[in-house]
N, C-alpha and C positions, 0 to 999 in steps of 0.2 A: 427327398427323398420321396414327396408324396406324390411327385411328376412322375418316378418311373411304376409306382403301385400304381395311377393310375393306366398309364400304359401298359404295365401289364394285365390288367383287368378289361380292359376298353379297347386294345392292341390298337387305341390314336396315339401321339403326340402331341406335346403342347400343342404346333401352333395347325395340325389337323384337331383337334377338338376344338379350337377357337374358328378353324375357318367351315368344320360344319355346322358351325351358326349360322351361316350365309350371309353376314351381317357385313356388311363390304367396309363399312368405316370400320369398325375392329379388329380390321383383317387388317387394313390397309394401318391400322394405328401399330396394330404388333407386330407389322413387315419392318418396320424403324427399326424396333431395336433386339431384334432376333431373327441373327443371322442365320444362312442356307446354306447347302450343299452344293456347290454350282462343277460342276465335271470338268475337266483338262480330258483338250482333243488329243486322243494316243496320235501318237507319232510313226508306229506300226503297228500292224495285223497283222497274224500267222493265219493260215490255211486250217479250219479245223477238222480238217478230213488228213492231214500235210503231216501238221508240226511236229514237233523233237521235241525231246525233255530239256536237249541244248535250247533247242531256239527257245521252249520257255524259259528256263531259268533267263535267258540276254535278256529277255525282252520284258524280264521286274526288271532286272538289274538295269535294264536304259531306263525302263521306266523310273523306278528310285534313283535314279541323279538326274532324270529332265523334272522332276520335280526339286529340287537342289538348284536352281538353273533360272534366271530370270527370264527365260522366251517361254513364256505358259500360253499358250489360246486354248479359252473357252470352247467348247463343243457345242456350235451353233448347228442345229439340223434345218434341213430346207425343206416341211414337207408341206404339200401342196402350195409353192411359190410360196411361202410363209418362211422367214429366219424366228426361229424358234430355239430355246433356251433352253433345256434343261436344270431345271434346281430344284432340291431335296432337303425335305425337314427330314431326315436322320438318314446313315451307314445301310439303314436293312434296304431302305425305298432305295439306294442308288445302287446293290446290290442288285435290287430286280430289272433293272434298269439295265446294266450293262448286261445281267443273262437274256435278257428279254431282244436286246442291242447283236449279240452276241449268236442268239437265234437266226436275227433279222440277216445280216448280213455273211452267216456260217462263215465269221471268221473270230481268232482269240486275241484278246488285247491285254492291254495293263490300263486300268482306269483310274486316275488320280483324282482329288479334289483340292478345293479349297473353299474354306470360309469367309462370308460375305453378307451384308447388307443388301438387299434388295434395289431400296431407294439408290445407292453407292454403286452398283451395277448396269441398272436401268440408265445412268448417265453415261457410261463409259462405250457401252457396247449400240451399235446397229439392227434389233431385232422388232421385228412386229408381237411376239408374247414370248414372254415363261413359263414354261411347265410347270408346275409342281408338283410331285410326286411319275413323272412321264410314268406309263405303262403299269401304276398298281394299282391295289383293286378300286380308290378313289384319286383321280386328281382335278387339280386346276390351273385355270389359265388366268394368268395375268397381261391385260394387252397391255401394252408399252407405246403412248402417243409421243410423237418426236415432235415439234412444235420450229418449223420452217422460217426465219426472217422471210416473208412476200416481196423482193423488190419495188423500191417504189416508181 
């Protein structure tokens, strides 16, 4: 309850309040227990200028069915040659991302997500950065270091 009141007053959720401290150790420790939302790559896009209501309803239906399947793929962006995985501290920040992406690519899509801890995701994906709250007023970049065994 207190967290919701603080979010209403400050406009920042619990993750954002910790991240704004810019205390890297505290943020890293917090992310070990605080899941974030990770977007699932849409399988179908509609042309923003010409889609019909029927196409939109079908897109939403297919998006819902895909969320129930085991074939989910994270939406990894390629920005300036770097693999970047968007993540969000709340659904409102994810909606901001969805709207901005829709405008940038001039397409309509159904965006699903799932919650996971950053350390768990970092082990499973090949990305350079995780961008938390991308396209929001304030965002954070988490560098992902991959250690590869050197040949003997």
